PDB file with one MODEL, atoms N, CA, C and O in Angstrom:
MODEL        1
ATOM      1  N   UNK A   1       0.803  -1.186  -0.147  1.00  0.00           N
ATOM      2  CA  UNK A   1       0.081   0.026   0.101  1.00  0.00           C
ATOM      3  C   UNK A   1       0.859   1.282   0.018  1.00  0.00           C
ATOM      4  O   UNK A   1       1.753   1.459   0.845  1.00  0.00           O
ATOM      5  N   UNK A   2       0.624   2.154  -0.870  1.00  0.00           N
ATOM      6  CA  UNK A   2       1.499   3.336  -0.882  1.00  0.00           C
ATOM      7  C   UNK A   2       0.894   4.392  -0.046  1.00  0.00           C
ATOM      8  O   UNK A   2      -0.118   4.182   0.623  1.00  0.00           O
ATOM      9  N   UNK A   3       1.497   5.504  -0.080  1.00  0.00           N
ATOM     10  CA  UNK A   3       1.065   6.589   0.950  1.00  0.00           C
ATOM     11  C   UNK A   3      -0.297   7.302   0.550  1.00  0.00           C
ATOM     12  O   UNK A   3      -1.109   7.768   1.349  1.00  0.00           O
ATOM     13  N   UNK A   4      -0.392   7.302  -0.751  1.00  0.00           N
ATOM     14  CA  UNK A   4      -1.740   7.727  -1.396  1.00  0.00           C
ATOM     15  C   UNK A   4      -2.972   6.754  -1.013  1.00  0.00           C
ATOM     16  O   UNK A   4      -4.159   7.078  -0.989  1.00  0.00           O
ATOM     17  N   UNK A   5      -2.550   5.785  -0.788  1.00  0.00           N
ATOM     18  CA  UNK A   5      -3.777   4.644  -0.632  1.00  0.00           C
ATOM     19  C   UNK A   5      -4.029   4.636   0.913  1.00  0.00           C
ATOM     20  O   UNK A   5      -5.037   4.066   1.331  1.00  0.00           O
ATOM     21  N   UNK A   6      -3.259   5.174   1.685  1.00  0.00           N
ATOM     22  CA  UNK A   6      -3.446   5.136   3.140  1.00  0.00           C
ATOM     23  C   UNK A   6      -4.878   5.627   3.547  1.00  0.00           C
ATOM     24  O   UNK A   6      -5.247   6.741   3.175  1.00  0.00           O
ATOM     25  N   UNK A   7      -5.596   4.920   4.211  1.00  0.00           N
ATOM     26  CA  UNK A   7      -7.037   5.437   4.603  1.00  0.00           C
ATOM     27  C   UNK A   7      -6.992   6.535   5.560  1.00  0.00           C
ATOM     28  O   UNK A   7      -6.160   6.515   6.467  1.00  0.00           O
ATOM     29  N   UNK A   8      -7.854   7.527   5.423  1.00  0.00           N
ATOM     30  CA  UNK A   8      -7.833   8.715   6.413  1.00  0.00           C
ATOM     31  C   UNK A   8      -8.769   8.283   7.405  1.00  0.00           C
ATOM     32  O   UNK A   8      -9.891   7.867   7.119  1.00  0.00           O
ATOM     33  N   UNK A   9      -8.256   8.391   8.739  1.00  0.00           N
ATOM     34  CA  UNK A   9      -9.185   8.176   9.753  1.00  0.00           C
ATOM     35  C   UNK A   9     -10.372   8.970   9.774  1.00  0.00           C
ATOM     36  O   UNK A   9     -10.287  10.198   9.802  1.00  0.00           O
ATOM     37  N   UNK A  10     -11.543   8.339   9.763  1.00  0.00           N
ATOM     38  CA  UNK A  10     -12.667   9.242   9.841  1.00  0.00           C
ATOM     39  C   UNK A  10     -13.137   9.666  11.295  1.00  0.00           C
ATOM     40  O   UNK A  10     -12.928   8.966  12.285  1.00  0.00           O
ATOM     41  N   UNK A  11     -13.829  10.948  11.321  1.00  0.00           N
ATOM     42  CA  UNK A  11     -14.087  11.300  12.650  1.00  0.00           C
ATOM     43  C   UNK A  11     -15.335  10.630  13.107  1.00  0.00           C
ATOM     44  O   UNK A  11     -15.828   9.740  12.414  1.00  0.00           O
ATOM     45  N   UNK A  12     -15.902  11.020  14.284  1.00  0.00           N
ATOM     46  CA  UNK A  12     -16.828  10.313  14.716  1.00  0.00           C
ATOM     47  C   UNK A  12     -18.228  10.451  13.730  1.00  0.00           C
ATOM     48  O   UNK A  12     -18.412  11.435  13.013  1.00  0.00           O
ATOM     49  N   UNK A  13     -19.047   9.457  13.806  1.00  0.00           N
ATOM     50  CA  UNK A  13     -20.153   9.501  12.846  1.00  0.00           C
ATOM     51  C   UNK A  13     -21.114  10.751  13.218  1.00  0.00           C
ATOM     52  O   UNK A  13     -21.177  11.133  14.387  1.00  0.00           O
ATOM     53  N   UNK A  14     -21.762  11.294  12.325  1.00  0.00           N
ATOM     54  CA  UNK A  14     -22.630  12.477  12.381  1.00  0.00           C
ATOM     55  C   UNK A  14     -23.595  12.391  13.305  1.00  0.00           C
ATOM     56  O   UNK A  14     -23.899  13.356  14.005  1.00  0.00           O
ATOM     57  N   UNK A  15     -24.223  11.119  13.403  1.00  0.00           N
ATOM     58  CA  UNK A  15     -25.402  11.080  14.433  1.00  0.00           C
ATOM     59  C   UNK A  15     -25.008  11.049  15.884  1.00  0.00           C
ATOM     60  O   UNK A  15     -25.788  11.312  16.799  1.00  0.00           O
ATOM     61  N   UNK A  16     -23.603  10.672  16.052  1.00  0.00           N
ATOM     62  CA  UNK A  16     -23.097  10.622  17.405  1.00  0.00           C
ATOM     63  C   UNK A  16     -22.969  11.966  17.753  1.00  0.00           C
ATOM     64  O   UNK A  16     -23.501  12.344  18.797  1.00  0.00           O
ATOM     65  N   UNK A  17     -22.214  12.923  16.898  1.00  0.00           N
ATOM     66  CA  UNK A  17     -22.014  14.224  16.985  1.00  0.00           C
ATOM     67  C   UNK A  17     -23.351  14.986  17.407  1.00  0.00           C
ATOM     68  O   UNK A  17     -23.415  15.812  18.317  1.00  0.00           O
ATOM     69  N   UNK A  18     -24.369  14.589  16.625  1.00  0.00           N
ATOM     70  CA  UNK A  18     -25.742  15.284  16.790  1.00  0.00           C
ATOM     71  C   UNK A  18     -26.114  14.969  18.210  1.00  0.00           C
ATOM     72  O   UNK A  18     -26.332  15.875  19.015  1.00  0.00           O
ATOM     73  N   UNK A  19     -26.191  13.701  18.528  1.00  0.00           N
ATOM     74  CA  UNK A  19     -26.621  13.356  19.943  1.00  0.00           C
ATOM     75  C   UNK A  19     -25.748  14.078  21.123  1.00  0.00           C
ATOM     76  O   UNK A  19     -26.254  14.497  22.164  1.00  0.00           O
ATOM     77  N   UNK A  20     -24.618  14.144  20.860  1.00  0.00           N
ATOM     78  CA  UNK A  20     -23.720  14.743  21.808  1.00  0.00           C
ATOM     79  C   UNK A  20     -24.037  16.125  22.101  1.00  0.00           C
ATOM     80  O   UNK A  20     -24.172  16.605  23.227  1.00  0.00           O
ATOM     81  N   UNK A  21     -24.159  16.801  20.840  1.00  0.00           N
ATOM     82  CA  UNK A  21     -24.553  18.338  20.891  1.00  0.00           C
ATOM     83  C   UNK A  21     -25.882  18.432  21.567  1.00  0.00           C
ATOM     84  O   UNK A  21     -26.035  19.197  22.519  1.00  0.00           O
ATOM     85  N   UNK A  22     -26.865  17.667  21.101  1.00  0.00           N
ATOM     86  CA  UNK A  22     -28.197  17.819  21.949  1.00  0.00           C
ATOM     87  C   UNK A  22     -27.982  17.484  23.425  1.00  0.00           C
ATOM     88  O   UNK A  22     -28.669  18.159  24.191  1.00  0.00           O
ATOM     89  N   UNK A  23     -27.201  16.616  23.959  1.00  0.00           N
ATOM     90  CA  UNK A  23     -26.995  16.428  25.173  1.00  0.00           C
ATOM     91  C   UNK A  23     -26.366  17.673  25.826  1.00  0.00           C
ATOM     92  O   UNK A  23     -26.865  18.089  26.872  1.00  0.00           O
ATOM     93  N   UNK A  24     -25.293  18.302  25.276  1.00  0.00           N
ATOM     94  CA  UNK A  24     -24.794  19.340  25.716  1.00  0.00           C
ATOM     95  C   UNK A  24     -25.555  20.386  25.916  1.00  0.00           C
ATOM     96  O   UNK A  24     -25.386  21.049  26.940  1.00  0.00           O
ATOM     97  N   UNK A  25     -26.477  20.716  25.041  1.00  0.00           N
ATOM     98  CA  UNK A  25     -27.411  21.837  25.035  1.00  0.00           C
ATOM     99  C   UNK A  25     -28.481  21.729  26.276  1.00  0.00           C
ATOM    100  O   UNK A  25     -28.847  22.651  27.005  1.00  0.00           O
ATOM    101  N   UNK A  26     -28.889  20.330  26.316  1.00  0.00           N
ATOM    102  CA  UNK A  26     -29.722  20.065  27.448  1.00  0.00           C
ATOM    103  C   UNK A  26     -29.025  20.308  28.778  1.00  0.00           C
ATOM    104  O   UNK A  26     -29.535  21.070  29.599  1.00  0.00           O
ATOM    105  N   UNK A  27     -27.943  19.720  29.003  1.00  0.00           N
ATOM    106  CA  UNK A  27     -27.163  19.973  30.197  1.00  0.00           C
ATOM    107  C   UNK A  27     -26.887  21.579  30.611  1.00  0.00           C
ATOM    108  O   UNK A  27     -26.940  22.006  31.764  1.00  0.00           O
ATOM    109  N   UNK A  28     -26.583  22.372  29.419  1.00  0.00           N
ATOM    110  CA  UNK A  28     -26.301  23.751  29.546  1.00  0.00           C
ATOM    111  C   UNK A  28     -27.580  24.510  29.992  1.00  0.00           C
ATOM    112  O   UNK A  28     -27.540  25.432  30.806  1.00  0.00           O
ATOM    113  N   UNK A  29     -28.683  24.073  29.421  1.00  0.00           N
ATOM    114  CA  UNK A  29     -30.101  24.592  29.892  1.00  0.00           C
ATOM    115  C   UNK A  29     -30.287  24.324  31.307  1.00  0.00           C
ATOM    116  O   UNK A  29     -30.480  25.233  32.115  1.00  0.00           O
ATOM    117  N   UNK A  30     -30.231  23.064  31.632  1.00  0.00           N
ATOM    118  CA  UNK A  30     -30.490  22.791  33.106  1.00  0.00           C
ATOM    119  C   UNK A  30     -29.605  23.339  33.962  1.00  0.00           C
ATOM    120  O   UNK A  30     -30.002  23.613  35.095  1.00  0.00           O
ATOM    121  N   UNK A  31     -28.259  23.600  33.595  1.00  0.00           N
ATOM    122  CA  UNK A  31     -27.382  24.277  34.411  1.00  0.00           C
ATOM    123  C   UNK A  31     -27.568  25.839  34.768  1.00  0.00           C
ATOM    124  O   UNK A  31     -27.262  26.402  35.819  1.00  0.00           O
ATOM    125  N   UNK A  32     -28.103  26.341  33.705  1.00  0.00           N
ATOM    126  CA  UNK A  32     -28.516  27.664  33.700  1.00  0.00           C
ATOM    127  C   UNK A  32     -29.838  27.862  34.519  1.00  0.00           C
ATOM    128  O   UNK A  32     -30.046  28.850  35.224  1.00  0.00           O
ATOM    129  N   UNK A  33     -30.568  26.988  34.380  1.00  0.00           N
ATOM    130  CA  UNK A  33     -31.850  26.996  35.185  1.00  0.00           C
ATOM    131  C   UNK A  33     -31.762  26.861  36.489  1.00  0.00           C
ATOM    132  O   UNK A  33     -32.481  27.492  37.263  1.00  0.00           O
ATOM    133  N   UNK A  34     -30.831  25.987  36.869  1.00  0.00           N
ATOM    134  CA  UNK A  34     -30.319  25.817  38.270  1.00  0.00           C
ATOM    135  C   UNK A  34     -29.686  27.021  38.879  1.00  0.00           C
ATOM    136  O   UNK A  34     -29.855  27.308  40.064  1.00  0.00           O
ATOM    137  N   UNK A  35     -28.902  27.774  37.997  1.00  0.00           N
ATOM    138  CA  UNK A  35     -28.065  28.846  38.648  1.00  0.00           C
ATOM    139  C   UNK A  35     -29.213  30.013  38.801  1.00  0.00           C
ATOM    140  O   UNK A  35     -29.321  30.686  39.826  1.00  0.00           O
ATOM    141  N   UNK A  36     -30.009  30.157  37.710  1.00  0.00           N
ATOM    142  CA  UNK A  36     -30.932  31.262  37.886  1.00  0.00           C
ATOM    143  C   UNK A  36     -31.724  31.114  39.209  1.00  0.00           C
ATOM    144  O   UNK A  36     -31.869  32.070  39.970  1.00  0.00           O
ATOM    145  N   UNK A  37     -32.170  30.032  39.428  1.00  0.00           N
ATOM    146  CA  UNK A  37     -33.033  29.610  40.690  1.00  0.00           C
ATOM    147  C   UNK A  37     -32.361  30.104  42.091  1.00  0.00           C
ATOM    148  O   UNK A  37     -32.995  30.502  43.069  1.00  0.00           O
ATOM    149  N   UNK A  38     -31.221  30.016  42.003  1.00  0.00           N
ATOM    150  CA  UNK A  38     -30.429  30.500  43.101  1.00  0.00           C
ATOM    151  C   UNK A  38     -30.102  31.956  43.407  1.00  0.00           C
ATOM    152  O   UNK A  38     -29.536  32.425  44.395  1.00  0.00           O
ATOM    153  N   UNK A  39     -30.554  32.514  42.410  1.00  0.00           N
ATOM    154  CA  UNK A  39     -30.366  34.183  42.523  1.00  0.00           C
ATOM    155  C   UNK A  39     -31.259  34.789  43.530  1.00  0.00           C
ATOM    156  O   UNK A  39     -32.457  34.520  43.625  1.00  0.00           O
ATOM    157  N   UNK A  40     -30.534  35.722  44.368  1.00  0.00           N
ATOM    158  CA  UNK A  40     -31.356  36.292  45.282  1.00  0.00           C
ATOM    159  C   UNK A  40     -32.222  37.467  44.773  1.00  0.00           C
ATOM    160  O   UNK A  40     -31.920  38.025  43.718  1.00  0.00           O
ATOM    161  N   UNK A  41     -33.241  37.836  45.467  1.00  0.00           N
ATOM    162  CA  UNK A  41     -34.084  39.065  45.110  1.00  0.00           C
ATOM    163  C   UNK A  41     -33.802  40.142  46.028  1.00  0.00           C
ATOM    164  O   UNK A  41     -34.540  41.121  45.913  1.00  0.00           O
ATOM    165  N   UNK A  42     -32.936  40.186  46.883  1.00  0.00           N
ATOM    166  CA  UNK A  42     -32.611  41.286  47.753  1.00  0.00           C
ATOM    167  C   UNK A  42     -32.203  42.491  46.991  1.00  0.00           C
ATOM    168  O   UNK A  42     -32.061  42.460  45.769  1.00  0.00           O
ATOM    169  N   UNK A  43     -32.015  43.546  47.707  1.00  0.00           N
ATOM    170  CA  UNK A  43     -31.599  44.830  46.965  1.00  0.00           C
ATOM    171  C   UNK A  43     -29.967  44.909  46.731  1.00  0.00           C
ATOM    172  O   UNK A  43     -29.433  45.835  46.120  1.00  0.00           O
ATOM    173  N   UNK A  44     -29.295  43.853  47.279  1.00  0.00           N
ATOM    174  CA  UNK A  44     -27.918  43.753  46.822  1.00  0.00           C
ATOM    175  C   UNK A  44     -27.582  42.820  45.811  1.00  0.00           C
ATOM    176  O   UNK A  44     -26.458  42.778  45.311  1.00  0.00           O
ATOM    177  N   UNK A  45     -28.546  42.043  45.481  1.00  0.00           N
ATOM    178  CA  UNK A  45     -28.174  41.038  44.464  1.00  0.00           C
ATOM    179  C   UNK A  45     -28.257  41.613  43.137  1.00  0.00           C
ATOM    180  O   UNK A  45     -29.322  42.209  42.980  1.00  0.00           O
ATOM    181  N   UNK A  46     -27.503  41.636  42.145  1.00  0.00           N
ATOM    182  CA  UNK A  46     -27.490  41.919  40.885  1.00  0.00           C
ATOM    183  C   UNK A  46     -27.840  41.005  39.840  1.00  0.00           C
ATOM    184  O   UNK A  46     -28.262  41.464  38.778  1.00  0.00           O
ATOM    185  N   UNK A  47     -27.710  39.670  40.017  1.00  0.00           N
ATOM    186  CA  UNK A  47     -28.145  38.695  39.053  1.00  0.00           C
ATOM    187  C   UNK A  47     -27.075  38.008  38.493  1.00  0.00           C
ATOM    188  O   UNK A  47     -27.266  36.858  38.098  1.00  0.00           O
ATOM    189  N   UNK A  48     -25.788  38.615  38.379  1.00  0.00           N
ATOM    190  CA  UNK A  48     -24.691  38.076  37.847  1.00  0.00           C
ATOM    191  C   UNK A  48     -24.836  37.760  36.318  1.00  0.00           C
ATOM    192  O   UNK A  48     -25.922  37.869  35.749  1.00  0.00           O
ATOM    193  N   UNK A  49     -23.663  37.356  35.666  1.00  0.00           N
ATOM    194  CA  UNK A  49     -23.524  37.258  34.284  1.00  0.00           C
ATOM    195  C   UNK A  49     -24.114  35.795  33.749  1.00  0.00           C
ATOM    196  O   UNK A  49     -24.204  35.616  32.535  1.00  0.00           O
ATOM    197  N   UNK A  50     -24.426  34.983  34.479  1.00  0.00           N
ATOM    198  CA  UNK A  50     -24.981  33.688  34.065  1.00  0.00           C
ATOM    199  C   UNK A  50     -23.923  32.716  33.632  1.00  0.00           C
ATOM    200  O   UNK A  50     -22.746  33.059  33.526  1.00  0.00           O
ATOM    201  N   UNK A  51     -24.357  31.476  33.377  1.00  0.00           N
ATOM    202  CA  UNK A  51     -23.450  30.328  33.057  1.00  0.00           C
ATOM    203  C   UNK A  51     -23.070  30.481  31.507  1.00  0.00           C
ATOM    204  O   UNK A  51     -23.914  30.693  30.637  1.00  0.00           O
ATOM    205  N   UNK A  52     -21.701  30.348  31.270  1.00  0.00           N
ATOM    206  CA  UNK A  52     -21.175  30.280  29.961  1.00  0.00           C
ATOM    207  C   UNK A  52     -20.572  29.089  29.401  1.00  0.00           C
ATOM    208  O   UNK A  52     -20.599  28.732  28.223  1.00  0.00           O
ATOM    209  N   UNK A  53     -20.032  28.527  30.372  1.00  0.00           N
ATOM    210  CA  UNK A  53     -19.387  27.234  30.027  1.00  0.00           C
ATOM    211  C   UNK A  53     -19.777  26.193  30.971  1.00  0.00           C
ATOM    212  O   UNK A  53     -20.211  26.565  32.061  1.00  0.00           O
ATOM    213  N   UNK A  54     -19.688  24.914  30.714  1.00  0.00           N
ATOM    214  CA  UNK A  54     -19.895  23.703  31.417  1.00  0.00           C
ATOM    215  C   UNK A  54     -18.942  22.609  30.873  1.00  0.00           C
ATOM    216  O   UNK A  54     -18.296  22.604  29.825  1.00  0.00           O
ATOM    217  N   UNK A  55     -19.030  21.612  31.934  1.00  0.00           N
ATOM    218  CA  UNK A  55     -18.296  20.406  31.754  1.00  0.00           C
ATOM    219  C   UNK A  55     -19.329  19.520  30.925  1.00  0.00           C
ATOM    220  O   UNK A  55     -20.464  19.298  31.347  1.00  0.00           O
ATOM    221  N   UNK A  56     -18.819  19.003  29.642  1.00  0.00           N
ATOM    222  CA  UNK A  56     -19.782  18.212  28.947  1.00  0.00           C
ATOM    223  C   UNK A  56     -20.241  16.909  29.576  1.00  0.00           C
ATOM    224  O   UNK A  56     -19.615  16.499  30.553  1.00  0.00           O
ATOM    225  N   UNK A  57     -21.251  16.235  29.122  1.00  0.00           N
ATOM    226  CA  UNK A  57     -21.863  15.112  29.788  1.00  0.00           C
ATOM    227  C   UNK A  57     -20.762  13.933  29.380  1.00  0.00           C
ATOM    228  O   UNK A  57     -20.210  13.756  28.294  1.00  0.00           O
ATOM    229  N   UNK A  58     -20.639  13.248  30.522  1.00  0.00           N
ATOM    230  CA  UNK A  58     -19.544  12.209  30.443  1.00  0.00           C
ATOM    231  C   UNK A  58     -19.940  10.936  29.868  1.00  0.00           C
ATOM    232  O   UNK A  58     -19.218   9.952  30.032  1.00  0.00           O
ATOM    233  N   UNK A  59     -21.145  10.858  29.134  1.00  0.00           N
ATOM    234  CA  UNK A  59     -21.529   9.632  28.478  1.00  0.00           C
ATOM    235  C   UNK A  59     -21.071   9.578  27.066  1.00  0.00           C
ATOM    236  O   UNK A  59     -21.416   8.635  26.354  1.00  0.00           O
ATOM    237  N   UNK A  60     -20.156  10.734  26.524  1.00  0.00           N
ATOM    238  CA  UNK A  60     -19.585  10.654  25.264  1.00  0.00           C
ATOM    239  C   UNK A  60     -18.025  10.980  25.632  1.00  0.00           C
ATOM    240  O   UNK A  60     -17.675  11.785  26.495  1.00  0.00           O
ATOM    241  N   UNK A  61     -17.202  10.237  24.852  1.00  0.00           N
ATOM    242  CA  UNK A  61     -15.707  10.382  25.173  1.00  0.00           C
ATOM    243  C   UNK A  61     -15.194  11.883  24.564  1.00  0.00           C
ATOM    244  O   UNK A  61     -15.727  12.470  23.622  1.00  0.00           O
ATOM    245  N   UNK A  62     -14.112  12.316  25.283  1.00  0.00           N
ATOM    246  CA  UNK A  62     -13.545  13.441  25.125  1.00  0.00           C
ATOM    247  C   UNK A  62     -13.166  13.851  23.512  1.00  0.00           C
ATOM    248  O   UNK A  62     -13.001  15.030  23.199  1.00  0.00           O
ATOM    249  N   UNK A  63     -13.058  12.826  22.603  1.00  0.00           N
ATOM    250  CA  UNK A  63     -12.879  12.945  21.245  1.00  0.00           C
ATOM    251  C   UNK A  63     -13.960  13.654  20.636  1.00  0.00           C
ATOM    252  O   UNK A  63     -13.823  14.523  19.774  1.00  0.00           O
ATOM    253  N   UNK A  64     -15.146  13.211  21.163  1.00  0.00           N
ATOM    254  CA  UNK A  64     -16.399  13.838  20.607  1.00  0.00           C
ATOM    255  C   UNK A  64     -16.633  15.321  20.868  1.00  0.00           C
ATOM    256  O   UNK A  64     -17.209  16.032  20.044  1.00  0.00           O
ATOM    257  N   UNK A  65     -16.216  15.728  21.926  1.00  0.00           N
ATOM    258  CA  UNK A  65     -16.244  17.150  22.369  1.00  0.00           C
ATOM    259  C   UNK A  65     -15.090  18.019  21.533  1.00  0.00           C
ATOM    260  O   UNK A  65     -15.284  19.154  21.097  1.00  0.00           O
ATOM    261  N   UNK A  66     -13.903  17.294  21.402  1.00  0.00           N
ATOM    262  CA  UNK A  66     -12.879  17.977  20.529  1.00  0.00           C
ATOM    263  C   UNK A  66     -13.262  17.966  19.110  1.00  0.00           C
ATOM    264  O   UNK A  66     -12.901  18.928  18.432  1.00  0.00           O
ATOM    265  N   UNK A  67     -13.878  17.108  18.607  1.00  0.00           N
ATOM    266  CA  UNK A  67     -14.277  17.228  17.310  1.00  0.00           C
ATOM    267  C   UNK A  67     -15.454  18.290  17.086  1.00  0.00           C
ATOM    268  O   UNK A  67     -15.534  18.904  16.022  1.00  0.00           O
ATOM    269  N   UNK A  68     -16.366  18.484  18.133  1.00  0.00           N
ATOM    270  CA  UNK A  68     -17.398  19.496  18.013  1.00  0.00           C
ATOM    271  C   UNK A  68     -16.738  20.844  18.099  1.00  0.00           C
ATOM    272  O   UNK A  68     -17.231  21.775  17.462  1.00  0.00           O
ATOM    273  N   UNK A  69     -15.592  21.040  18.882  1.00  0.00           N
ATOM    274  CA  UNK A  69     -14.959  22.223  19.097  1.00  0.00           C
ATOM    275  C   UNK A  69     -14.259  22.550  17.836  1.00  0.00           C
ATOM    276  O   UNK A  69     -14.186  23.734  17.509  1.00  0.00           O
ATOM    277  N   UNK A  70     -13.724  21.610  17.075  1.00  0.00           N
ATOM    278  CA  UNK A  70     -12.928  21.669  15.863  1.00  0.00           C
ATOM    279  C   UNK A  70     -13.860  22.058  14.751  1.00  0.00           C
ATOM    280  O   UNK A  70     -13.446  22.880  13.934  1.00  0.00           O
ATOM    281  N   UNK A  71     -15.191  21.515  14.609  1.00  0.00           N
ATOM    282  CA  UNK A  71     -16.195  22.098  13.814  1.00  0.00           C
ATOM    283  C   UNK A  71     -16.714  23.339  14.000  1.00  0.00           C
ATOM    284  O   UNK A  71     -17.342  23.853  13.074  1.00  0.00           O
ATOM    285  N   UNK A  72     -16.554  23.961  15.112  1.00  0.00           N
ATOM    286  CA  UNK A  72     -17.163  25.224  15.459  1.00  0.00           C
ATOM    287  C   UNK A  72     -18.470  25.221  16.277  1.00  0.00           C
ATOM    288  O   UNK A  72     -19.081  26.264  16.511  1.00  0.00           O
ATOM    289  N   UNK A  73     -18.857  24.060  16.686  1.00  0.00           N
ATOM    290  CA  UNK A  73     -20.054  23.992  17.354  1.00  0.00           C
ATOM    291  C   UNK A  73     -20.028  24.349  18.734  1.00  0.00           C
ATOM    292  O   UNK A  73     -21.048  24.737  19.303  1.00  0.00           O
ATOM    293  N   UNK A  74     -18.729  24.223  19.411  1.00  0.00           N
ATOM    294  CA  UNK A  74     -18.388  24.313  20.798  1.00  0.00           C
ATOM    295  C   UNK A  74     -17.122  25.072  20.793  1.00  0.00           C
ATOM    296  O   UNK A  74     -16.356  25.057  19.830  1.00  0.00           O
ATOM    297  N   UNK A  75     -16.895  25.779  21.950  1.00  0.00           N
ATOM    298  CA  UNK A  75     -15.422  26.510  21.979  1.00  0.00           C
ATOM    299  C   UNK A  75     -14.880  25.832  23.332  1.00  0.00           C
ATOM    300  O   UNK A  75     -15.553  25.872  24.362  1.00  0.00           O
ATOM    301  N   UNK A  76     -13.700  25.246  23.270  1.00  0.00           N
ATOM    302  CA  UNK A  76     -13.083  24.970  24.511  1.00  0.00           C
ATOM    303  C   UNK A  76     -12.546  26.084  25.010  1.00  0.00           C
ATOM    304  O   UNK A  76     -11.815  26.819  24.345  1.00  0.00           O
ATOM    305  N   UNK A  77     -12.957  26.350  26.557  1.00  0.00           N
ATOM    306  CA  UNK A  77     -12.564  27.380  27.133  1.00  0.00           C
ATOM    307  C   UNK A  77     -11.724  27.218  28.291  1.00  0.00           C
ATOM    308  O   UNK A  77     -11.553  28.126  29.104  1.00  0.00           O
ATOM    309  N   UNK A  78     -11.138  25.948  28.393  1.00  0.00           N
ATOM    310  CA  UNK A  78     -10.078  25.525  29.253  1.00  0.00           C
ATOM    311  C   UNK A  78     -10.802  24.780  30.502  1.00  0.00           C
ATOM    312  O   UNK A  78     -11.987  24.819  30.830  1.00  0.00           O
ATOM    313  N   UNK A  79      -9.644  24.049  31.130  1.00  0.00           N
ATOM    314  CA  UNK A  79     -10.008  23.181  32.265  1.00  0.00           C
ATOM    315  C   UNK A  79     -11.236  22.294  32.144  1.00  0.00           C
ATOM    316  O   UNK A  79     -12.043  22.110  33.055  1.00  0.00           O
ATOM    317  N   UNK A  80     -11.304  21.693  30.767  1.00  0.00           N
ATOM    318  CA  UNK A  80     -12.561  20.845  30.646  1.00  0.00           C
ATOM    319  C   UNK A  80     -13.940  21.365  30.428  1.00  0.00           C
ATOM    320  O   UNK A  80     -14.930  20.636  30.492  1.00  0.00           O
ATOM    321  N   UNK A  81     -13.986  22.697  30.156  1.00  0.00           N
ATOM    322  CA  UNK A  81     -15.096  23.346  30.036  1.00  0.00           C
ATOM    323  C   UNK A  81     -15.260  23.832  28.597  1.00  0.00           C
ATOM    324  O   UNK A  81     -14.326  24.189  27.878  1.00  0.00           O
ATOM    325  N   UNK A  82     -16.616  23.803  28.240  1.00  0.00           N
ATOM    326  CA  UNK A  82     -17.013  24.059  26.733  1.00  0.00           C
ATOM    327  C   UNK A  82     -18.066  25.013  26.869  1.00  0.00           C
ATOM    328  O   UNK A  82     -18.852  25.093  27.813  1.00  0.00           O
ATOM    329  N   UNK A  83     -18.010  25.840  25.693  1.00  0.00           N
ATOM    330  CA  UNK A  83     -19.049  26.919  25.480  1.00  0.00           C
ATOM    331  C   UNK A  83     -19.781  26.618  24.433  1.00  0.00           C
ATOM    332  O   UNK A  83     -19.150  26.134  23.493  1.00  0.00           O
ATOM    333  N   UNK A  84     -21.061  26.769  24.279  1.00  0.00           N
ATOM    334  CA  UNK A  84     -21.854  26.646  23.015  1.00  0.00           C
ATOM    335  C   UNK A  84     -21.601  28.062  22.054  1.00  0.00           C
ATOM    336  O   UNK A  84     -21.723  29.221  22.450  1.00  0.00           O
ATOM    337  N   UNK A  85     -21.278  27.682  20.902  1.00  0.00           N
ATOM    338  CA  UNK A  85     -21.081  28.820  19.911  1.00  0.00           C
ATOM    339  C   UNK A  85     -22.397  29.481  19.540  1.00  0.00           C
ATOM    340  O   UNK A  85     -23.401  28.776  19.443  1.00  0.00           O
ATOM    341  N   UNK A  86     -22.450  30.689  19.342  1.00  0.00           N
ATOM    342  CA  UNK A  86     -23.649  31.388  18.963  1.00  0.00           C
ATOM    343  C   UNK A  86     -24.172  30.848  17.661  1.00  0.00           C
ATOM    344  O   UNK A  86     -23.344  30.674  16.766  1.00  0.00           O
ATOM    345  N   UNK A  87     -25.492  30.546  17.425  1.00  0.00           N
ATOM    346  CA  UNK A  87     -25.987  30.211  16.114  1.00  0.00           C
ATOM    347  C   UNK A  87     -26.225  28.456  16.177  1.00  0.00           C
ATOM    348  O   UNK A  87     -26.790  27.849  15.268  1.00  0.00           O
ATOM    349  N   UNK A  88     -25.781  27.914  17.193  1.00  0.00           N
ATOM    350  CA  UNK A  88     -25.724  26.515  17.223  1.00  0.00           C
ATOM    351  C   UNK A  88     -26.911  26.030  17.859  1.00  0.00           C
ATOM    352  O   UNK A  88     -27.085  24.820  18.000  1.00  0.00           O
TER     353      UNK A  88
ENDMDL
END
């Protein structure tokens, strides 16, 4: 087999990426709802900036999250946290 015939490793299947992104969005939504429910209503509370990044669900391997970041659906913001990109 020559170098030109070497198979290119394929990324994760599209349906796996789709399910992972859906799971990420659901976890982000629940995390935001949980954070919002803990906000105070007193005169000294301002509400804060909200949740931006989360640790992705662990039922998918790290390679899935790296691929979603590579394709521009997520942004890796460090320390295992990812942020959903606008428009996704």
